VOGUGU-69003 format. One record per atom (N, C-alpha, C): residue in three letters; x negated, y negated, z. Coordinates in steps of 0.001 Angstrom, whole numbers, padded with zeros to 6 digits, always signed. Layout:
N
ALAXYZ...
END
This chain:
286
MET-015647+000912-015686MET-015315+001571-016809MET-013564+000947-016958ALA-013326+000423-018119ALA-012216-000166-018507ALA-011175+000830-018908MET-010076+000631-018309MET-008772+001345-018819MET-008116+001130-020104GLU-008193+002207-020982GLU-007296+001893-022028GLU-005878+001740-022076GLY-005410+000708-022615GLY-004149+000180-022181GLY-003763-000529-020951TYR-004517-001054-020576TYR-004647-001618-019234TYR-003295-002363-018973ARG-002932-003437-020052ARG-001514-004330-019999ARG-000536-003437-019658GLY-000332-002416-020848GLY+000854-001719-020551GLY+000979-001092-019377PHE-000220-000300-018727PHE-000298+000200-017448PHE+000198-000721-016598LEU-000226-001736-016491LEU-000074-003070-015411LEU+001482-003640-015544GLY+001938-003447-016498GLY+003608-003703-016872GLY+004375-002594-016354LEU+003867-001354-016383LEU+004849-000376-015822LEU+004741-000143-014447LEU+003322-000665-013892LEU+003333-000444-012457LEU+003947-001618-011486VAL+003986-002877-012248VAL+004934-003841-011737VAL+006326-003346-011880SER+006880-002796-012928SER+008030-002536-012824SER+008573-001616-011999ALA+007583-000510-011823ALA+007898+000684-010869ALA+007829+000177-009329LEU+007180-000730-009026LEU+006932-001354-007645LEU+008311-002251-007481LEU+008644-002917-008537LEU+009641-003631-008427LEU+010991-003142-008189VAL+011256-001863-009181VAL+012458-000849-009067VAL+012317-000276-007677GLY+011241+000124-007404GLY+011071+000998-006078GLY+011650+000025-004816PHE+011219-000905-005041PHE+011555-001913-003777PHE+012955-002345-003923LEU+013559-002309-004886LEU+014917-002740-005453LEU+015881-001611-004595SER+015365-000308-004833SER+015955+000940-004486SER+016205+001001-002803VAL+014919+000640-002372VAL+014791+000518-001196VAL+015843-000512-000481LEU+015684-001816-001043LEU+016569-003204-000519LEU+018153-002468-000781PHE+018176-001909-001827PHE+019967-001818-002038PHE+020376-000832-001320THR+019670+000182-000802THR+019871+001260+000429THR+020017+000522+001721LEU+019186-000212+002079LEU+019619-001094+003202LEU+020556-001814+003293ILE+020970-002612+002164ILE+022247-003398+002115ILE+023749-002401+002270TRP+023345-001253+001452TRP+024468-000296+001314TRP+024894+000338+002748VAL+023664+000603+003826VAL+024017+001035+004940VAL+024218-000039+006003LEU+023651-001182+005751LEU+023884-002324+006638LEU+025305-003180+006424HIS+025523-003078+005036HIS+026802-003785+004947HIS+028133-003054+004482TYR+027894-002058+003775TYR+029113-001133+003482TYR+029020-000195+004185ARG+028262+000407+005101ARG+028288+001541+006039ARG+028386+001166+007666GLU+028426-000220+007850GLU+028440-000804+009235GLU+027021-000651+010116GLY+026108-000247+009194GLY+024681-000412+009934GLY+024308+000848+010606LEU+022954+000618+011549LEU+022492+001772+011851LEU+022604+002058+013482GLY+022242+003313+013887GLY+022380+003399+015382GLY+021757+005042+015605TRP+021721+005457+016807TRP+021143+006712+017090TRP+022002+007050+018274ASP+023411+007271+017997ASP+024487+007729+018825ASP+025204+008893+018617GLY+025067+009545+017423GLY+025804+010699+017136GLY+026993+010333+016282THR+027151+009059+015960THR+028044+008586+015148THR+027766+008615+013727ALA+028514+007761+012724ALA+028064+007546+011458ALA+027015+006574+011126LEU+026750+005812+012629LEU+025616+004801+012380LEU+024307+005862+012373GLU+024428+006773+012938GLU+023121+007482+012831GLU+023117+008357+011580PHE+023810+008668+011034PHE+023772+009381+009504PHE+023428+008620+008678ASN+023398+007169+009055ASN+022942+006052+007790ASN+021478+006055+007655TRP+021018+006465+008934TRP+019544+006834+008816TRP+018880+007605+007773HIS+019858+008720+007606HIS+019389+009674+006342HIS+019398+009231+005337PRO+020025+008083+004696PRO+019789+007806+003208PRO+018618+006531+003224ALA+018738+005884+004294ALA+017813+005036+004312ALA+016325+005577+004672LEU+016379+006525+005498LEU+014771+006736+005406LEU+014278+007918+004199ALA+015146+008572+003712ALA+015063+009273+002578ALA+014825+008615+001253VAL+015351+007460+001193VAL+014967+006674-000051VAL+013548+006000+000079THR+013375+005577+001473THR+011972+004961+001680THR+011260+005722+001554GLY+011066+006503+002317GLY+009795+007780+002308GLY+009849+008968+001393PHE+010927+009565+001247PHE+011001+010643+000308PHE+011061+010119-001148VAL+011384+008968-001469VAL+011561+008623-003165VAL+010454+007474-003203PHE+010620+006397-002350PHE+009585+005391-002745PHE+008327+005553-002453ILE+007703+005823-001332ILE+006257+006065-000758ILE+005877+007340-001266GLN+006634+008504-001704GLN+006160+009666-002113GLN+005644+009141-003747GLY+006506+008499-004606GLY+005990+007992-005692GLY+004783+007158-005780ILE+004701+006237-004783ILE+003377+005339-004802ILE+002263+006522-004530ALA+002204+007658-003547ALA+001124+008474-003563ALA+000791+009313-004693ILE+001810+009254-005646ILE+001509+010195-006727ILE+000660+009382-007725ILE+000998+008100-007673ILE+000147+007292-008819ILE-001180+006485-008202VAL-001141+006722-007020VAL-002306+006061-006409VAL-003645+006118-006925TYR-003830+007426-007485TYR-005010+007603-008275TYR-005202+006982-009420ARG-004075+006447-009984ARG-004173+005944-011195ARG-004460+004399-011177LEU-004575+004038-010320LEU-004795+002616-010267LEU-006506+001998-010367PRO-006601+001623-011464PRO-007913+001170-011918PRO-009007+000511-011093TRP-008321-000278-010239TRP-009310-001052-009364TRP-009671-000284-008050THR-009375+000966-008207THR-009723+002105-007108THR-010716+003189-007561TRP-011125+002793-008924TRP-011809+003890-009807TRP-013299+003902-008852LYS-013561+002847-008206LYS-014787+002428-007654LYS-015013+003014-006530CYS-013639+003331-005682CYS-013818+003783-004598CYS-014394+005420-004603SER-014673+005643-003197SER-015085+007252-003253SER-014107+008169-003219LYS-014147+009458-003948LYS-012951+010173-004226LYS-012214+010427-002749LEU-013260+010747-001841LEU-012711+010906-000303LEU-011762+010144+000125LEU-012033+008853-000142LEU-011017+007558+000508LEU-009849+007790-000194MET-009840+008254-001737MET-008608+008249-002240MET-007944+009201-002116LYS-008443+010654-001676LYS-007828+011706-001118LYS-007382+011437+000389SER-007963+010611+001078SER-006932+010164+002316SER-005947+009122+002313ILE-006185+008300+001129ILE-005046+007335+001064ILE-003788+008114+000930HIS-004007+009209-000425HIS-003095+009926-001167HIS-002551+010800+000084ALA-002971+011577+000797ALA-002703+012406+001923ALA-002074+011629+003008GLY-002511+010321+003412GLY-001901+009411+004468GLY-000409+009111+004165LEU-000441+008842+002728LEU+000935+008343+002220LEU+002164+009357+001867ASN+001656+010519+001549ASN+002393+011742+001719ASN+002712+012117+003119ALA+001999+011907+003984ALA+002252+012370+005360ALA+003502+011262+006206VAL+003270+010070+005876VAL+004356+009242+006219VAL+005598+009747+005449ALA+005573+009722+004227ALA+006710+010259+003308ALA+007345+011314+004318ALA+006441+012408+004452ALA+007107+013841+005113ALA+007686+013496+006691ILE+007003+012598+007388ILE+007549+012181+008681ILE+008846+011695+008494LEU+009164+010433+007641LEU+010336+009613+007442LEU+011307+010906+006934ALA+011105+011951+006082ALA+011846+012693+005540ALA+012605+013661+006505ILE+011576+014192+007692ILE+011910+014972+008600ILE+012844+014118+009566ILE+012562+013060+009897ILE+013544+012239+010805ILE+014975+011861+010119SER+014929+011758+008761SER+016216+011457+007960SER+016834+013058+008326LEU+016356+014252+008264LEU+016906+015380+008364LEU+017362+015607+009895VAL+016759+015027+010774VAL+017181+015251+012153VAL+018471+014461+012335ALA+018370+013440+011807ALA+019656+012124+011878ALA+020967+013024+011522VAL+020986+013393+010365VAL+021938+014254+009663VAL+022487+015476+010474PHE+021487+016191+010883PHE+022235+017463+011885PHE+022570+016918+012860ASP+021918+015925+013744ASP+022509+015323+014902ASP+023879+014637+014792PHE+024051+014191+013759PHE+025468+013478+013513PHE+026215+014605+012827HIS+026051+016111+012124HIS+026924+016773+012103HIS+027258+017538+013103ASN+026137+017679+013993ASN+026600+018553+015195ASN+027443+017730+016265ALA+027105+016504+016264ALA+028011+015742+017163ALA+029568+015690+016609LYS+029609+015747+015407LYS+031058+015718+014822LYS+031775+017100+014623TYR+030853+018256+014917TYR+031414+019536+014586TYR+031699+019799+012982ILE+030711+019200+012304ILE+030707+019218+011103ILE+029663+020308+010694PRO+030285+021309+009786PRO+029556+022344+009515PRO+028153+021915+008726ASN+026991+022515+008710ASN+025630+022165+008251ASN+025519+023290+006910MET+024639+022663+006146MET+024177+023282+005043MET+025197+024315+004168TYR+025864+023499+003853TYR+027222+024154+002980TYR+027126+023654+001431SER+026563+022554+001151SER+026420+021900+000110SER+025324+022090-000800LEU+025253+022036-002002LEU+023978+022172-002782LEU+023130+020863-002552HIS+023363+019705-002228HIS+022676+018811-001869HIS+021974+018994-000411SER+022469+019628+000209SER+021726+020357+001447SER+020627+021287+001206TRP+020977+022248+000345TRP+020382+023426+000166TRP+019141+022858-000748VAL+019217+022155-001734VAL+018175+021506-002602VAL+017237+020788-001966GLY+017849+019954-000945GLY+017153+018710+000226GLY+016288+019453+001108LEU+016699+020581+001557LEU+016024+021188+002772LEU+014972+021998+001936THR+015034+022414+001158THR+014207+023206+000294THR+012980+022438-000057ALA+013382+021034-000801ALA+012511+019961-001115ALA+011636+019687+000162VAL+012027+019565+001247VAL+011461+018860+002523VAL+010320+019995+002945ILE+010655+021514+002625ILE+010097+022579+003213ILE+008691+022587+002410PHE+009124+022677+000989PHE+007982+022707-000062PHE+007276+021513+000240TYR+007535+020370+000463TYR+006973+019237+000680TYR+005790+019214+001727VAL+006278+019767+002832VAL+005273+019802+003845VAL+004230+021072+003707LEU+004852+022211+002981LEU+003902+022953+002674LEU+002696+022522+001884GLN+002879+021600+000576GLN+002196+021120-000109GLN+001298+020057+000525LEU+001842+019667+001669LEU+000897+018575+002404LEU-000232+019186+003209LEU+000476+020583+003468LEU-000704+021317+004348LEU-001551+021693+003581LEU-001382+022222+002350LEU-002016+022820+001552LEU-003280+022127+001141GLY-002639+020728+000696GLY-003816+019703+000267GLY-004903+019246+001292PHE-004193+019240+002376PHE-004843+018881+003449PHE-006152+019848+003556PHE-005756+021217+003975PHE-006784+022044+004272PHE-007875+022695+002983ILE-007276+022535+001854ILE-007932+022934+000670ILE-008878+021605+000026PHE-008277+020548-000163PHE-008683+019521-000897PHE-009376+018546+000283LEU-008586+018308+001247LEU-009201+016789+002119LEU-010611+017329+002664LEU-010235+018731+003717LEU-011483+019145+004427LEU-012279+020080+003432PRO-013808+019649+003954PRO-014513+020336+003130PRO-014786+021993+003573LEU-013593+022603+003449LEU-013739+023893+003823LEU-013760+025017+002958ALA-012581+024656+001994ALA-012380+025696+000808ALA-013486+025875-000020PRO-013560+026796-000851PRO-014596+027242-001946PRO-013942+026460-002845LEU-015348+025905-003839LEU-014970+025216-004939LEU-013899+025809-005964SER-014352+027192-006102SER-013644+028072-006993SER-012121+027970-006675LEU-012009+028118-005288LEU-010203+027970-004609LEU-009844+026723-005353ARG-010385+025532-005173ARG-009915+024590-005501ARG-009667+024195-006938ALA-010241+024789-007766ALA-010301+024898-009038ALA-008952+025697-009558ILE-008885+026692-008910ILE-007673+027702-008982ILE-006197+026988-008686VAL-006152+026369-007367VAL-005192+025703-006925VAL-004742+024198-007305MET-005807+023651-007710MET-005439+022331-008288MET-004281+022081-009432PRO-004417+022921-010333PRO-003149+022830-011240PRO-001694+022964-010940ILE-001975+023928-009887ILE-000491+024386-008860ILE-000329+023223-008280HIS-001019+022615-007413HIS-000966+021495-006611HIS-000330+020423-007549VAL-000872+020082-008644VAL-000287+018802-009224VAL+001002+019047-009651TYR+001217+020624-010313TYR+002435+020635-011103TYR+003694+020574-009698SER+003396+021583-008779SER+004472+021313-007722SER+004764+019961-007227GLY+003544+019223-007089GLY+003940+017923-006583GLY+004777+017007-007477LEU+004948+017295-008548LEU+005696+016490-009719LEU+007112+017215-009731LEU+006914+018678-009481LEU+008484+019090-009371LEU+009128+018829-008119ILE+008566+018694-007270ILE+009166+018166-005767ILE+009655+016975-005791PHE+008894+016087-006527PHE+009090+014592-006580PHE+010724+014682-007553GLY+010618+015283-008756GLY+011732+015053-009618GLY+013052+015925-008747THR+012479+017086-007764THR+013662+017384-007124THR+014224+016431-006166VAL+013431+015677-005654VAL+013968+014645-004470VAL+014672+013900-005310ILE+014228+013313-006556ILE+015351+012243-007161ILE+016648+012965-007550ALA+016703+014202-008086ALA+017984+014820-008253ALA+018722+015055-006989THR+018120+015302-006092THR+018844+015395-004663THR+019491+014178-003887ALA+018667+013200-004272ALA+019043+011766-003838ALA+020348+011366-004591LEU+020485+011692-005709LEU+021437+011128-006788LEU+022837+012344-006252MET+022568+013510-005759MET+023402+014633-005384MET+024024+013508-004146GLY+023252+013017-003371GLY+023438+012820-002033GLY+024243+011533-001894LEU+023951+010581-002864LEU+024872+009425-003031LEU+026228+009588-003467THR+026302+010674-004505THR+027723+011082-005006THR+028351+011618-003991GLU+027662+012640-003172GLU+028800+013303-002382GLU+029315+012292-001415LYS+028233+011426-000858LYS+028908+010612+000106LYS+029965+009652-000249LEU+029962+009141-001420LEU+031097+008340-002064LEU+032155+009084-001949PHE+032246+010372-002529PHE+033348+011241-002717PHE+034135+011568-001160PHE+033134+011488-000265PHE+033757+011906+001267PHE+034304+010721+001953THR+033689+009421+001494THR+034018+008324+002468THR+035096+007039+001576LEU+034820+007091+000142LEU+035823+006145-000319LEU+037261+007010-000672LYS+038054+006740+000092LYS+039440+007239+000249LYS+040407+005998-000246ASP+040324+004885+000287ASP+041311+003941+000138ASP+040462+002349+000051PRO+040185+002146-000839PRO+040644+002374-002520PRO+039610+003666-002779ALA+040114+004595-003756ALA+039417+005749-004050ALA+038031+005439-004995TYR+037167+006232-004810TYR+036098+006090-005830TYR+036245+006159-007171SER+037296+006918-007806SER+037960+006753-009160SER+038248+005359-009453THR+038312+004293-008548THR+039189+003191-009288THR+038180+002002-009010PHE+037004+002332-009002PHE+035821+001516-009172PHE+035712+000444-007959PRO+035755+001041-006716PRO+035595-000192-005770PRO+034156-001114-005542PRO+033839-002093-005140PRO+032712-002575-004922PRO+031541-001691-004514GLU+032220-000863-003419GLU+030966-000171-002726GLU+030276+000959-003666GLY+031487+001682-004781GLY+031193+002617-005445GLY+030106+002017-006647ILE+030503+000898-007042ILE+029765+000558-008259ILE+028457+000127-007616PHE+028418-000226-006601PHE+027006-000886-005919PHE+026058+000253-005710THR+026723+001614-005164THR+025967+002605-004896THR+025596+003387-006156ASN+026408+003395-007148ASN+025992+003811-008823ASN+024762+003257-009061THR+024846+001828-008988THR+023813+001003-009119THR+022278+001471-008437LEU+022719+001819-007256LEU+021393+002393-006491LEU+021023+003550-007094GLY+021966+004591-007381GLY+021337+005702-008095GLY+020564+005473-009254LEU+021263+004551-009989LEU+020510+004367-011369LEU+019071+003816-010875LEU+018986+002900-010113LEU+017553+002391-009541LEU+016507+003690-009325ILE+017181+004365-008535ILE+016210+005563-008069ILE+015812+006348-009439LEU+016851+006698-009942LEU+016296+007435-011544LEU+015329+006723-012397VAL+015791+005219-012266VAL+014571+004521-013458VAL+013183+004619-012640PHE+013177+004439-011497PHE+011736+004432-010564PHE+011244+005852-010768GLY+012054+007146-010714GLY+011348+008280-010801GLY+010937+008494-012299ALA+011663+007891-013549ALA+011023+007822-014564ALA+009858+007169-014967LEU+009735+006068-014285LEU+008470+005285-014411LEU+007150+006013-013654ILE+007428+006423-012692ILE+006450+007170-011847ILE+006058+008435-012709PHE+006905+009228-013456PHE+006552+010132-014209PHE+005678+009672-015488TRP+006184+008994-016007TRP+005413+008246-017274TRP+003854+007999-017034ILE+003630+007179-015528ILE+002503+006852-015319ILE+001657+007659-015342VAL+001893+008723-014619VAL+001108+009945-013803VAL+000906+010866-014901THR+001775+010986-016009THR+001477+011833-017318THR+000838+011280-018415ARG+000240+009973-018307ARG-000629+009212-019789ARG-001765+009630-019352PRO-002486+010633-020303PRO-004226+010951-020135PRO-004840+010084-019810GLN-004561+008806-020922GLN-005400+007667-021175GLN-005324+006734-019693TRP-004774+006943-018630TRP-004535+006542-017321TRP-005300+007334-016333LYS-005600+008430-016724LYS-006136+009023-015739LYS-007371+008652-015029ARG-007851+008913-013525ARG-009273+008602-013157ARG-010175+009255-013717PRO-011139+008547-014305PRO-012335+008998-014989PRO-013081+009746-014208LYS-013794+010883-014897LYS-014637+011714-014169LYS-015969+011070-013439GLU-016419+011368-012221GLU-017341+010777-011649GLU-018702+011243-012398PRO-019665+010227-012188PRO-021113+010341-012856PRO-021641+011636-012221ASN-022712+012452-013064ASN-023510+013176-012564ASN-022675+014396-012018SER-021554+014831-012541SER-020763+015835-011996SER-020014+016773-013332ILE-019916+017959-012838ILE-019142+018775-014092ILE-017672+019305-013325LEU-016890+019723-014339LEU-015550+020065-014030LEU-015330+021474-013836LEU-015179+021978-012414LEU-015132+023573-012574LEU-013600+023735-012647GLN-013214+024526-013417GLN-012070+025011-014181GLN-012210+026701-014116PRO-011066+027243-013566PRO-010979+028883-013840PRO-010998+029346-015158ASN-010695+028401-016080ASN-010849+029010-017466ASN-011765+028005-018616GLY-012577+027288-017437GLY-013646+026181-018268GLY-013044+025208-019025GLY-011489+024841-018518GLY-010985+023901-019613GLY-011064+022448-018922THR-010208+021653-019606THR-010230+020375-018795THR-008961+020060-018101PRO-009106+019630-016764PRO-007926+019552-015983PRO-006690+018478-016565GLU-005487+018226-016110GLU-004427+017433-016900GLU-004867+016057-016401GLY-005194+015701-015097GLY-005605+014282-014982GLY-006657+014321-014112GLY-007092+012994-013975GLY-008300+012625-013030GLY-008185+013498-011752GLU-007106+013048-011113GLU-006841+013479-009748GLU-006697+014953-010004GLY-006402+015637-010783GLY-006461+017167-010848GLY-008075+017639-011233SER-009009+016871-011071SER-010393+017395-011437SER-011121+017383-009985MET-011881+018517-010168MET-012796+018675-008875MET-014114+018425-009305ALA-014863+017399-008758ALA-016165+017283-009201ALA-017109+017759-008672ILE-018451+018588-009358ILE-019131+019228-008553ILE-020466+018859-008754ASN-021354+018424-007727ASN-022776+017627-008202ASN-023727+019095-008142PHE-024178+019287-009192PHE-025341+020419-009453PHE-026472+019976-009298GLY-026784+019261-010489GLY-027959+018317-010749GLY-029517+019273-010833SER-030435+018774-010348SER-031764+019339-010901SER-032012+020653-009674ASN-031447+020028-008373ASN-031701+021236-007440ASN-031178+022666-007723MET-030039+022802-008432MET-029547+023847-009112MET-030151+024691-009908GLU-030843+023933-010784GLU-031922+024381-011669GLU-033013+024831-011075LYS-033595+024099-010194LYS-034805+024374-009589LYS-034679+025860-008801SER-033373+025948-008114SER-033084+026966-007308SER-032979+028434-008335ASP-032600+028244-009461ASP-032415+029377-010412ASP-033909+029546-010797LEU-034577+028596-011215LEU-036003+029076-011695LEU-036864+029693-010611GLU-036622+029082-009289GLU-037439+029829-008068GLU-036767+031254-007971LEU-035540+031606-008365LEU-034993+032945-008273LEU-035720+033816-009175ASP-035596+033468-010554ASP-036518+034067-011491ASP-037610+034529-011404SER-038415+033316-010746SER-039513+033630-010586SER-040051+034642-009544GLU-039297+034399-008362GLU-039328+035534-007515GLU-039147+036917-007798VAL-038306+037057-008835VAL-037813+038548-009125VAL-038923+038861-010077ALA-039288+038016-010915ALA-040733+038353-011666ALA-041860+038811-010860ALA-042194+038194-009765ALA-043076+038561-008996ALA-043184+039595-008441ARG-041738+039934-007919ARG-041625+041348-007156ARG-041621+042413-008138LYS-041310+042442-009533LYS-041625+043321-010452LYS-043274+043512-010913ARG-043904+042507-010785ARG-045559+042525-011343ARG-046131+043395-010041ASN-045856+042761-008835ASN-046153+043553-007419ASN-045847+045021-007425PHE-044610+045588-007950PHE-044351+046833-007988PHE-045304+047504-009007THR-045443+046994-010152THR-046218+047736-011136THR-047508+047641-010756LEU-048331+046793-009976LEU-049620+046860-009729LEU-049793+047976-008653ASP-048621+047926-007586ASP-048814+049062-006672ASP-048728+050305-007297GLU-047883+050467-008101GLU-047661+052036-008805GLU-048923+052400-009696ALA-049600+051186-010092ALA-050910+051647-010839ALA-051842+051870-010057GLY-051805+051205-008947GLY-052890+051407-007910GLY-052845+052936-007389GLN-051327+053440-006796GLN-051399+054598-006305GLN-052037+055718-007307ARG-051706+055531-008764ARG-052050+056359-009820ARG-053655+056597-009724SER-054228+055564-009568SER-055798+055366-009821SER-056209+056382-008736THR-055662+055889-007494THR-056471+056574-005856THR-056147+058231-006308MET-055013+058562-006868MET-054695+059921-007037MET-055643+060670-008050
END
């Protein structure tokens, strides 16, 4: 099935991948060149793992995981395969985000810096917690064949909405973190004097913002959603249509369901006839 507006989708996809890659590259240049590198020794070098892993995993990889269902050349792949890829990318992003938290807490504890006092830390930790819960919820309800289809239909709109909300929150948290770090570290020359590091890191923030905007645009275009699978209907609690192809749960009913319904009706009718004949027989013997 051909995608409507394929060239526009491809242009935005390439742009998103390019901007996302530049975001990761700029982050690595920032921590390696301006912030003196990476380490795991309780110093500022250990802290540098925090932005490096957060941008790589929590921003870039999560963004790719969100739009993986929209890739038209994967529409012929099974839904289970795409679910596994989606879950795998989100799992990698979650692991990198958790390691980035360990790095910043370890650095703060080594330097006797208070933890969890800034808005950046509050929002960031909340995003990580809800992201892990979102990942576990998706794994047990959508990836494993355990949850009933009615439950999947109820949870799916919440799953889609909360995923986009968490991603937007991560983008905002990253921008807060960059600004906070620059205010803390740029003293001479001051951040307000437009030093090279300040301009470079501000550019990194703009790249992260543009990447988030491109991901949001791609994932919210209805003409680019994954098409419904053949011989399936969509189960929705209100009978409506889901927001995206990745938000639809295809349920194969087919002729077996119709046959089972007919057999059930025939069995009920036969029981009624037998009951009537038995009752008539009893009356005749009396």
